Steps between C-alpha positions, in 0.01 A plus 500: 500500500210255575142587550519456882785740545350757263153512661593395851557868613158590342320247726702618797418872434127406482524299814671785682221745405240258612689427821511863583118533471452183722753632747323832535129427454396816675647708214281298250190545719569872546528549124177314432327693770616823333366386163159406662491843659550668167237285337237576764583862486442505124174305538360738767615808305327372175174430689514842664524685169289266287129532392286308767293366207800331335659303798529183299683672218729671747585166659588360155725802418680473839552122443646574158701809561606476857531135589683395184698821524606386842633177341719708269609731780617210722700343215640840399611586859659165544651439161580826330733619768645156581822533301553865596447429870718184484783692343472789742487275812801287389698804395436682828600184699815474283407142389405563133857449377527169684193383308684561172807328628313188582440207252126589477380719216373836635234511239373158608495615867303813402254296297457248789418789735245637251337166461474465880329844505256383233413195703445703807294741288277230372435365850407851623277573211304177524437587866393856399261395223345224706459736798333772306273257317314440824403873505432583136468364150837501316471478118709227339384468148809337342729359767726302270576796276526725799750264664714508178494877497600506866802279419604733217463794740726335753764460232462877429544572871815282504646691202421837663649368820831429323488861365453641849782269621720655238398843633599393855849389371539827310377754765544287817279733711208469267244384755322834499467483122362141521249600770379793282462267207304250701269788616444619141430147373248437779289804401562558133460138393138480615561212727203574735267698264399527131715719281186687390491700820847647442516855360613533133865590566533242776348231280763590238780446745339168594521394140873563501562235779519143364345353817182682434412285193567175688273617785234604246514172310503273798214672679272540203560132402356391827228749511398426142516846355702683235839664592489866595836606373479352147157511356354361175482852370876559556587175314276602213659849492848348434370271224493167688127489565455228244760281661489561878263616761605731777522206745726288281723801406558558871556129543770509237648827638536358853692200361731727307561727799583191706758378255653839478516556879655157563771545230567859593512415870742206449730707282504808727551307817773282343682804377483682834618208697795442263593873501492526885675165550783602268534865622414533867378172649153388567542512881555881504197696611 
């Protein structure tokens, strides 16, 4: 199999995702409008409950915690559920099995759809950051390292999306479960607010969610502060204080979680698709 036949379906899948966005621009505009509404709601709420003598500090906090959180939220809402929603849509339409009977690799098609969602997400996030920069100061201390952490986070989302896709294949009517997980991730992962405001037991739950560490690392890298979930004191308490700081320990942890989620997601999704294809057929819903 030559390079063109192997990666041709990948390019076609990417083009298809971009074509859908171009064909229905009102959906894209409506999504951006919703994100801007959330952002302004967070800004107004922060100013309403902040100290009038520390408006500048409040603006910086909102720029760091809310605006960069919106970036993560947009990618998470587009990418983390891309595989699961794709599988559910194709399975409900009865066309999932035809995809596996074609000459194209299903995994390549899924990857192409995910890359298309990433491109759409980058376009939307650039518009969001530029738009909010006219109203407030958005901290961006280390853009290069922050961009790398964002790419690693996207791979983590892709791995988790494969896991959720396997859940869809296993449970079929798992949309309620996925909606609940998305709701939990939105609030427990500290996307729009610092983890320090969470009550003790809730913060403990946040530390059990892998996405929380990616959000914490990405946001504090751009804000220029130390991570909240893994502190220097914690690293010293486990005997690594002479080797790593809290920041670099979390940096390493996020990369390890990303590798584990991608490998686990690929294995689980492949096993589920093979099991259903052999036993009951992928088109059954």
